[in-house]
VOMIVEX-449446 format. One line per field, with one value per atom (N, C-alpha, C, O): chain; x, y, z; residue number from 0. Coordinates in Angstrom, 1 decimal. Layout:
# VOMIVEX-449446
dovo = [A|...]
X = [X|...]
Y = [Y|...]
Z = [Z|...]
pavex = [NUM|...]
END
This chain:
# VOMIVEX-449446
dovo = [A|A|A|A|A|A|A|A|A|A|A|A|A|A|A|A|A|A|A|A|A|A|A|A|A|A|A|A|A|A|A|A|A|A|A|A|A|A|A|A|A|A|A|A|A|A|A|A|A|A|A|A|A|A|A|A|A|A|A|A|A|A|A|A|A|A|A|A|A|A|A|A|A|A|A|A|A|A|A|A|A|A|A|A|A|A|A|A|A|A|A|A|A|A|A|A|A|A|A|A|A|A|A|A|A|A|A|A|A|A|A|A|A|A|A|A|A|A|A|A|A|A|A|A|A|A|A|A|A|A|A|A|A|A|A|A|A|A|A|A|A|A|A|A|A|A|A|A|A|A|A|A|A|A|A|A|A|A|A|A|A|A|A|A|A|A|A|A|A|A|A|A|A|A|A|A|A|A|A|A|A|A|A|A|A|A|A|A|A|A|A|A|A|A|A|A|A|A|A|A|A|A|A|A|A|A|A|A|A|A|A|A|A|A|A|A|A|A|A|A|A|A|A|A|A|A|A|A|A|A|A|A|A|A|A|A|A|A|A|A|A|A|A|A|A|A|A|A|A|A|A|A|A|A|A|A|A|A|A|A|A|A|A|A|A|A|A|A|A|A|A|A|A|A|A|A|A|A|A|A|A|A|A|A|A|A|A|A|A|A|A|A|A|A|A|A|A|A|A|A|A|A|A|A|A|A|A|A|A|A|A|A|A|A|A|A|A|A|A|A|A|A|A|A|A|A|A|A|A|A|A|A|A|A|A|A|A|A|A|A|A|A|A|A|A|A|A|A|A|A|A|A|A|A|A|A|A|A|A|A|A|A|A|A|A|A|A|A|A|A|A|A|A|A|A|A|A|A|A|A|A|A|A|A|A|A|A|A|A|A|A|A|A|A|A|A|A|A|A|A|A|A|A|A|A|A|A|A|A|A|A|A|A|A|A|A|A|A|A|A|A|A|A|A|A|A|A|A|A|A|A|A|A|A|A|A|A|A|A|A|A|A|A|A|A|A|A|A|A|A|A|A|A|A|A|A|A|A|A|A|A|A|A|A|A|A|A|A|A|A|A|A|A|A|A|A|A|A|A|A|A|A|A|A|A|A|A|A|A|A|A|A|A|A|A|A|A|A|A|A|A|A|A|A|A|A|A|A|A|A|A|A|A|A|A|A|A|A|A|A|A|A|A|A|A|A|A|A|A|A|A|A|A|A|A|A|A|A|A|A|A|A|A|A|A|A|A|A|A|A|A|A|A|A|A|A]
X = [1.0|0.0|1.1|2.3|0.4|1.1|0.6|-0.5|1.9|1.6|1.0|1.1|0.5|-0.5|0.2|0.9|-0.2|0.4|-0.9|-1.8|-0.5|-1.9|-1.8|-2.8|-1.0|-1.2|-2.2|-3.1|-1.9|-2.5|-4.2|-5.2|-4.3|-5.4|-6.5|-7.7|-5.7|-6.2|-6.4|-7.0|-6.1|-6.0|-6.9|-7.9|-6.8|-8.1|-9.8|-10.9|-9.6|-10.9|-11.1|-12.3|-10.6|-10.8|-11.7|-12.9|-10.5|-11.3|-12.6|-13.2|-12.8|-14.0|-15.4|-16.5|-14.9|-16.0|-16.4|-17.5|-15.3|-15.4|-16.2|-16.8|-16.2|-17.0|-18.2|-19.0|-18.6|-19.8|-20.3|-21.3|-19.9|-20.8|-20.9|-22.0|-20.0|-20.2|-21.6|-22.6|-21.4|-22.5|-24.1|-25.1|-23.9|-25.6|-25.9|-27.0|-24.7|-24.8|-25.3|-26.5|-24.1|-24.8|-25.9|-26.5|-25.9|-26.8|-28.1|-29.2|-28.2|-29.1|-29.0|-30.1|-28.0|-27.9|-26.9|-25.8|-27.3|-26.2|-25.0|-25.4|-23.8|-22.7|-22.8|-21.7|-23.8|-23.7|-23.4|-24.0|-22.4|-21.5|-22.4|-22.4|-23.3|-24.3|-25.1|-25.1|-25.8|-26.9|-26.6|-27.5|-25.1|-24.7|-24.4|-24.7|-23.8|-23.5|-24.8|-25.0|-25.7|-27.1|-27.5|-27.7|-27.7|-28.6|-27.9|-28.6|-26.4|-25.7|-26.0|-26.1|-26.0|-26.1|-27.1|-27.3|-28.1|-29.8|-30.1|-31.1|-28.9|-29.2|-30.2|-30.4|-31.1|-32.5|-32.7|-33.8|-31.5|-32.0|-31.5|-30.3|-32.4|-32.0|-31.0|-30.7|-30.1|-29.5|-28.3|-27.4|-28.2|-26.9|-25.3|-24.2|-25.6|-24.3|-23.3|-22.3|-23.7|-23.4|-22.7|-21.5|-23.7|-23.2|-21.8|-20.8|-22.1|-20.6|-19.5|-18.3|-19.8|-18.8|-18.1|-16.9|-18.9|-18.5|-18.0|-17.2|-18.2|-17.2|-16.1|-15.1|-16.0|-14.9|-13.8|-12.6|-14.6|-13.4|-13.0|-12.1|-13.5|-13.2|-12.0|-11.1|-12.2|-10.9|-10.2|-9.1|-10.3|-9.1|-8.4|-7.2|-9.0|-8.5|-7.7|-6.8|-7.8|-6.5|-5.8|-5.0|-5.6|-5.2|-4.1|-2.9|-4.3|-3.1|-2.9|-2.0|-3.7|-2.7|-1.8|-0.8|-1.4|-1.0|0.4|1.5|0.1|1.5|1.6|2.5|1.3|1.5|2.6|3.1|2.7|3.2|2.3|2.8|1.2|0.2|0.4|1.1|-0.1|-0.4|-1.2|-1.3|-1.6|-2.8|-2.1|-0.9|-2.5|-1.9|-1.6|-2.5|-0.4|-0.6|-0.2|0.4|-0.4|-0.3|-1.6|-1.8|-2.3|-3.8|-3.7|-3.1|-4.0|-4.1|-5.5|-5.7|-6.3|-7.6|-7.9|-7.5|-8.6|-8.8|-9.9|-10.3|-10.2|-11.2|-12.8|-13.8|-12.5|-13.7|-14.5|-15.7|-13.3|-13.5|-13.9|-14.8|-13.1|-13.5|-15.1|-15.6|-15.8|-17.0|-17.7|-18.6|-17.8|-18.5|-18.5|-19.6|-17.5|-18.0|-18.2|-18.3|-18.4|-18.6|-20.7|-21.6|-20.5|-22.4|-22.8|-23.8|-22.0|-22.7|-22.7|-23.3|-21.9|-21.9|-23.1|-23.6|-23.4|-24.5|-25.7|-26.5|-25.8|-27.2|-27.3|-28.3|-26.1|-26.1|-26.8|-27.8|-26.1|-26.6|-27.7|-28.3|-28.7|-30.0|-30.7|-31.7|-30.4|-31.1|-30.9|-31.7|-29.6|-29.5|-29.9|-30.1|-30.3|-31.0|-29.9|-30.0|-28.7|-27.6|-26.4|-26.4|-25.1|-23.7|-23.1|-23.5|-21.8|-20.9|-20.9|-21.2|-20.5|-20.6|-21.8|-21.9|-22.9|-23.7|-24.3|-25.2|-24.2|-25.2|-23.9|-24.1|-22.5|-21.4|-21.1|-21.2|-20.6|-20.5|-21.5|-21.2|-22.4|-23.5|-24.7|-25.4|-24.7|-26.0|-25.7|-26.1|-24.8|-24.3|-24.0|-24.4|-23.3|-23.1|-24.2|-24.0|-25.6|-27.0|-27.6|-28.5|-27.3|-27.5|-28.6|-29.4|-28.7|-29.8|-29.4|-28.3|-30.7|-30.0|-30.4|-30.4|-31.0|-31.0|-29.8|-29.4|-28.4|-28.0|-26.6|-25.8|-26.5|-26.1|-26.1|-25.3|-27.2|-27.4|-27.0|-26.4|-27.3|-26.7|-25.4|-24.9|-24.6|-22.8|-22.6|-21.8|-23.2|-22.8|-23.0|-22.0|-23.6|-23.9|-22.8|-22.1|-22.8|-21.4|-20.4|-20.0|-20.2|-18.6|-18.2|-17.2|-19.6|-19.4|-19.4|-18.6|-20.4|-19.6|-18.5|-18.0|-18.1|-16.8|-15.8|-15.1|-16.0|-15.5|-14.8|-13.7|-16.3|-16.6|-15.7|-15.3|-15.8|-15.6|-13.8|-13.1|-13.4|-12.1|-11.5|-10.5|-12.1|-11.4|-11.7|-10.8|-13.0|-13.3|-12.6|-12.5|-11.9|-11.2|-9.9|-9.3|-9.0|-7.8|-7.8|-6.8|-8.4|-8.5|-9.2|-8.9|-9.8|-11.2|-10.7|-9.8|-11.1|-10.6|-9.6|-9.6|-8.6|-7.2|-7.0|-5.9]
Y = [-1.3|0.0|1.2|1.2|2.2|3.8|4.4|4.4|5.0|5.4|6.7|7.4|7.2|8.5|9.6|9.9|10.3|11.6|13.1|13.4|13.6|14.8|15.8|16.3|15.8|16.9|16.2|16.8|14.8|14.7|14.3|14.3|13.8|13.8|15.3|15.3|16.2|17.5|17.9|19.0|17.6|17.9|17.3|17.8|15.9|15.0|15.4|15.2|15.9|16.4|17.2|17.3|18.3|19.7|19.5|19.8|18.9|18.4|17.7|17.9|16.7|16.2|17.2|17.2|17.8|19.1|20.1|20.4|20.4|21.1|21.0|22.0|19.8|19.1|18.8|19.0|18.2|17.9|19.6|19.9|20.3|21.9|22.1|22.4|22.2|22.8|22.2|22.9|21.0|20.2|20.3|20.1|20.7|20.7|22.4|22.7|23.3|24.9|24.6|24.8|24.1|24.6|24.0|24.4|22.8|21.4|21.3|21.3|21.3|21.4|19.7|19.1|19.0|17.6|17.0|17.5|16.0|15.4|14.5|13.3|14.6|13.8|12.3|11.7|11.7|10.5|9.3|9.1|8.9|8.3|7.2|7.0|6.5|5.4|5.9|5.4|7.0|7.4|8.4|8.8|8.8|9.4|8.0|7.9|7.1|6.1|5.2|4.7|5.1|4.5|5.3|4.8|6.7|7.7|7.4|7.1|7.4|7.4|6.2|6.4|4.9|3.6|3.3|2.2|4.1|4.0|4.5|4.2|5.6|6.1|6.6|6.5|7.1|7.4|8.7|9.2|9.2|10.4|11.7|11.9|12.5|13.8|14.6|15.4|14.7|14.9|14.0|13.9|13.5|12.0|13.0|12.7|13.8|14.9|14.9|14.2|15.4|16.3|14.8|14.8|13.8|12.5|11.8|11.2|12.1|10.9|12.0|11.6|13.7|14.7|14.2|14.0|13.9|13.7|12.6|12.5|11.7|10.1|10.6|10.6|11.0|11.2|12.3|12.4|13.0|13.7|13.0|13.4|11.9|11.1|10.3|10.1|9.9|9.1|9.8|9.4|11.0|11.8|12.7|13.0|12.9|13.4|12.4|12.9|11.0|9.7|10.1|10.8|10.1|9.8|11.1|10.8|12.4|13.0|13.4|14.2|12.9|12.8|11.9|12.3|10.4|9.5|10.2|9.8|11.4|12.3|13.1|13.8|13.8|14.4|13.8|14.5|12.5|11.6|11.2|11.0|11.1|10.5|9.1|9.0|7.8|6.8|6.0|6.4|5.0|4.0|3.1|3.2|1.8|1.1|0.0|-0.6|-0.4|-1.5|-3.0|-3.8|-3.3|-4.8|-5.1|-5.8|-4.7|-5.4|-7.0|-7.1|-7.9|-9.4|-10.0|-11.0|-9.3|-10.1|-10.7|-10.1|-11.7|-12.2|-11.0|-10.0|-11.7|-11.3|-11.5|-10.8|-12.7|-13.2|-12.5|-12.6|-11.6|-11.7|-9.7|-9.2|-9.1|-8.0|-8.1|-7.1|-8.7|-9.0|-9.3|-8.5|-10.2|-10.0|-8.8|-8.2|-8.2|-7.2|-6.1|-5.1|-6.1|-5.1|-5.1|-4.4|-6.3|-6.8|-6.3|-5.6|-6.7|-6.5|-4.9|-4.3|-4.4|-2.8|-2.0|-0.9|-3.0|-2.6|-2.6|-1.7|-4.0|-4.3|-3.2|-2.6|-3.0|-1.7|-0.6|0.0|-0.3|1.2|1.3|2.3|-0.1|-0.1|-0.1|0.7|-0.8|-0.7|0.3|0.6|1.1|2.3|3.3|4.4|3.4|4.6|5.7|6.8|5.1|5.9|4.8|3.6|6.0|4.8|6.5|7.6|5.6|6.7|8.1|9.1|8.5|10.0|10.5|11.6|9.8|11.1|10.9|11.8|10.1|10.1|10.9|11.8|10.1|10.6|12.5|13.3|12.5|13.7|14.5|15.7|14.5|15.6|15.6|16.5|14.6|14.1|14.9|16.0|14.4|14.8|16.3|17.0|17.0|18.3|19.0|20.2|18.7|19.3|19.1|19.9|17.9|17.9|16.8|16.8|15.8|14.9|14.0|13.7|13.5|12.2|11.2|10.2|11.0|9.5|9.4|8.3|10.3|10.1|10.1|9.2|10.7|10.3|8.7|7.9|8.7|6.9|5.9|4.8|6.3|5.4|5.3|4.3|6.9|6.7|6.0|5.1|6.1|5.3|3.9|3.2|3.5|1.9|1.6|0.6|2.0|2.0|1.5|0.3|2.7|2.7|1.3|0.7|1.3|0.4|-1.1|-1.9|-1.4|-2.5|-2.7|-3.8|-1.6|-1.6|-2.3|-3.2|-1.3|-2.2|-3.3|-3.8|-3.7|-5.1|-6.4|-7.5|-5.9|-6.5|-6.7|-7.6|-5.2|-5.5|-6.2|-7.0|-6.0|-7.1|-8.6|-9.4|-8.8|-10.4|-10.7|-11.9|-9.7|-10.5|-10.5|-11.6|-9.9|-9.4|-10.4|-11.1|-10.6|-11.3|-12.7|-13.7|-12.6|-14.2|-14.7|-15.5|-14.2|-15.2|-15.2|-15.0|-15.4|-15.4|-16.2|-16.3]
Z = [0.1|0.0|-0.1|0.1|-0.6|-0.6|0.9|1.5|1.0|2.7|2.8|1.7|3.6|3.6|3.9|4.8|2.8|2.9|3.0|2.2|4.2|4.3|2.6|2.1|2.2|1.1|0.0|-0.6|-0.2|-1.6|-1.1|-1.8|0.5|1.1|0.7|0.4|1.0|1.0|0.0|0.1|-1.2|-2.7|-3.0|-3.3|-2.9|-3.6|-2.9|-3.4|-1.6|-0.7|-1.1|-1.1|-1.6|-1.9|-3.5|-3.8|-4.3|-5.3|-6.1|-7.1|-4.9|-4.5|-4.4|-5.0|-3.3|-2.3|-3.7|-4.2|-4.0|-5.2|-6.3|-6.7|-7.0|-8.1|-7.8|-8.6|-6.3|-5.8|-5.5|-6.1|-5.0|-5.2|-6.1|-6.3|-7.5|-8.5|-9.3|-9.8|-9.3|-9.9|-9.2|-9.8|-8.0|-7.0|-7.6|-8.0|-7.4|-7.6|-9.3|-9.6|-10.5|-11.5|-12.5|-13.4|-11.9|-12.6|-11.5|-12.1|-10.2|-9.2|-9.1|-9.0|-9.1|-9.0|-8.0|-7.7|-7.6|-6.6|-6.8|-6.9|-6.8|-7.1|-6.7|-6.3|-6.6|-6.3|-7.7|-8.7|-7.2|-8.3|-9.3|-10.5|-8.3|-8.5|-9.4|-10.5|-9.2|-9.7|-11.0|-11.8|-11.1|-12.4|-13.6|-14.8|-12.9|-14.0|-14.3|-15.4|-13.4|-13.9|-14.9|-16.1|-14.5|-15.6|-16.8|-17.8|-16.9|-18.0|-19.0|-20.2|-18.3|-19.3|-19.6|-20.3|-19.2|-19.5|-20.7|-21.4|-21.2|-22.6|-23.3|-24.5|-22.1|-22.7|-21.8|-21.6|-21.2|-20.5|-20.9|-21.0|-20.9|-21.3|-21.0|-21.9|-19.5|-19.0|-19.5|-18.6|-20.3|-20.7|-21.0|-20.8|-21.4|-21.8|-20.4|-20.2|-19.8|-18.5|-17.4|-17.0|-17.2|-16.9|-17.5|-17.0|-18.9|-19.6|-19.5|-19.6|-19.1|-19.2|-17.8|-17.9|-16.3|-15.0|-14.8|-13.8|-15.7|-15.6|-16.1|-15.4|-17.4|-18.2|-17.5|-17.8|-16.3|-15.5|-14.3|-13.6|-14.0|-13.1|-13.5|-12.7|-14.8|-15.4|-15.7|-15.7|-16.1|-16.8|-15.5|-15.7|-14.5|-13.3|-12.5|-11.8|-12.5|-12.1|-13.1|-12.6|-14.4|-15.5|-15.1|-15.2|-14.7|-14.9|-13.3|-13.1|-12.0|-10.9|-11.3|-10.8|-12.2|-12.4|-12.8|-12.5|-13.6|-14.3|-13.6|-14.2|-12.3|-11.6|-10.2|-9.3|-10.4|-9.4|-8.2|-7.1|-8.3|-7.3|-7.8|-8.8|-7.2|-7.6|-6.6|-5.4|-7.0|-6.4|-6.0|-6.3|-4.9|-4.5|-5.5|-6.0|-5.8|-7.0|-6.2|-6.8|-5.1|-4.5|-4.0|-3.0|-4.4|-4.2|-4.7|-5.8|-4.2|-4.6|-4.6|-4.0|-5.2|-5.5|-6.6|-7.6|-6.9|-8.0|-8.6|-8.0|-10.3|-10.9|-10.1|-10.0|-9.8|-9.1|-8.0|-7.7|-7.4|-5.7|-6.4|-5.8|-7.3|-8.0|-8.4|-7.9|-9.1|-9.7|-8.5|-8.5|-7.4|-6.3|-6.0|-6.2|-5.4|-4.6|-5.2|-4.6|-6.9|-7.7|-7.6|-7.4|-7.9|-7.3|-5.9|-5.6|-5.1|-4.0|-3.5|-2.7|-4.4|-3.9|-4.8|-4.5|-5.9|-6.7|-6.2|-6.4|-5.2|-4.4|-3.2|-2.9|-2.8|-1.3|-1.7|-1.2|-3.0|-3.5|-3.7|-3.3|-4.6|-4.3|-3.0|-2.8|-2.4|-0.8|0.0|0.9|-0.1|0.6|-0.4|0.2|-1.6|-2.0|-2.3|-1.9|-3.1|-3.0|-2.6|-2.2|-2.9|-2.7|-1.8|-1.7|-1.2|0.0|-0.7|0.0|-2.1|-2.3|-2.3|-1.8|-2.8|-2.6|-1.4|-1.2|-0.4|0.9|2.0|2.8|1.6|2.3|2.4|3.3|0.9|0.7|0.4|0.9|-0.1|-0.4|0.4|0.7|0.6|2.2|3.0|3.0|3.9|5.1|5.1|6.1|4.0|3.7|3.5|3.6|3.2|3.2|4.5|4.8|5.6|6.6|6.8|7.8|5.7|5.7|6.8|7.0|7.5|8.7|8.0|8.7|6.7|6.0|5.7|6.0|5.1|4.9|6.2|6.2|6.9|8.1|8.6|8.9|8.5|9.0|7.9|8.2|6.5|5.3|5.8|6.3|5.5|5.8|6.8|6.7|8.1|9.4|9.0|9.4|8.6|8.1|6.9|7.1|6.1|4.8|5.8|6.0|6.3|7.2|8.4|8.6|9.2|10.1|9.1|9.4|8.2|7.4|6.7|6.7|6.1|5.7|6.4|6.1|7.8|8.9|9.3|9.5|9.4|10.1|8.7|8.9|7.6|6.4|6.2|5.8|6.8|6.5|7.6|7.3|9.1|10.2|9.7|9.6|9.4|9.0|8.0|7.7|7.2|5.9|6.6|6.2|7.5|7.5|8.9|8.9|9.6|11.3|11.2|11.9|10.5|10.5|9.7|10.0|8.2|7.2|6.3|5.1|7.0|6.4|5.4|4.8]
pavex = [0|0|0|0|1|1|1|1|2|2|2|2|3|3|3|3|4|4|4|4|5|5|5|5|6|6|6|6|7|7|7|7|8|8|8|8|9|9|9|9|10|10|10|10|11|11|11|11|12|12|12|12|13|13|13|13|14|14|14|14|15|15|15|15|16|16|16|16|17|17|17|17|18|18|18|18|19|19|19|19|20|20|20|20|21|21|21|21|22|22|22|22|23|23|23|23|24|24|24|24|25|25|25|25|26|26|26|26|27|27|27|27|28|28|28|28|29|29|29|29|30|30|30|30|31|31|31|31|32|32|32|32|33|33|33|33|34|34|34|34|35|35|35|35|36|36|36|36|37|37|37|37|38|38|38|38|39|39|39|39|40|40|40|40|41|41|41|41|42|42|42|42|43|43|43|43|44|44|44|44|45|45|45|45|46|46|46|46|47|47|47|47|48|48|48|48|49|49|49|49|50|50|50|50|51|51|51|51|52|52|52|52|53|53|53|53|54|54|54|54|55|55|55|55|56|56|56|56|57|57|57|57|58|58|58|58|59|59|59|59|60|60|60|60|61|61|61|61|62|62|62|62|63|63|63|63|64|64|64|64|65|65|65|65|66|66|66|66|67|67|67|67|68|68|68|68|69|69|69|69|70|70|70|70|71|71|71|71|72|72|72|72|73|73|73|73|74|74|74|74|75|75|75|75|76|76|76|76|77|77|77|77|78|78|78|78|79|79|79|79|80|80|80|80|81|81|81|81|82|82|82|82|83|83|83|83|84|84|84|84|85|85|85|85|86|86|86|86|87|87|87|87|88|88|88|88|89|89|89|89|90|90|90|90|91|91|91|91|92|92|92|92|93|93|93|93|94|94|94|94|95|95|95|95|96|96|96|96|97|97|97|97|98|98|98|98|99|99|99|99|100|100|100|100|101|101|101|101|102|102|102|102|103|103|103|103|104|104|104|104|105|105|105|105|106|106|106|106|107|107|107|107|108|108|108|108|109|109|109|109|110|110|110|110|111|111|111|111|112|112|112|112|113|113|113|113|114|114|114|114|115|115|115|115|116|116|116|116|117|117|117|117|118|118|118|118|119|119|119|119|120|120|120|120|121|121|121|121|122|122|122|122|123|123|123|123|124|124|124|124|125|125|125|125|126|126|126|126|127|127|127|127|128|128|128|128|129|129|129|129|130|130|130|130|131|131|131|131|132|132|132|132|133|133|133|133|134|134|134|134|135|135|135|135|136|136|136|136|137|137|137|137|138|138|138|138]
END
């Protein structure tokens, strides 16, 4: 894993917060990634262009960050099966929770939504439990 650096975390947090603010301010839309991607793949949305531009911005942001010396963890040892199962479970969770961590955790909490606070607490508690179980119980 890469080591924590407060500067990259600060820059990333500011970029995410700014993009969420601008999307809400300019488009009146919440920056929940699962909702944005869901609308983009349906291909019948009247607001399709901004969704694909947002997704492109995420991809290009990661590309340019890598050119500036930022890196992602490269020692992840997951099989494709585990990645697919994890993605499927995340998809189910976003349906059950009516959104994802970006929509609830960044935008919802920022707007003072009690539902988003509860959802984010459940997301984070579940994530902590999964990490604990996968590292200490199911070695």
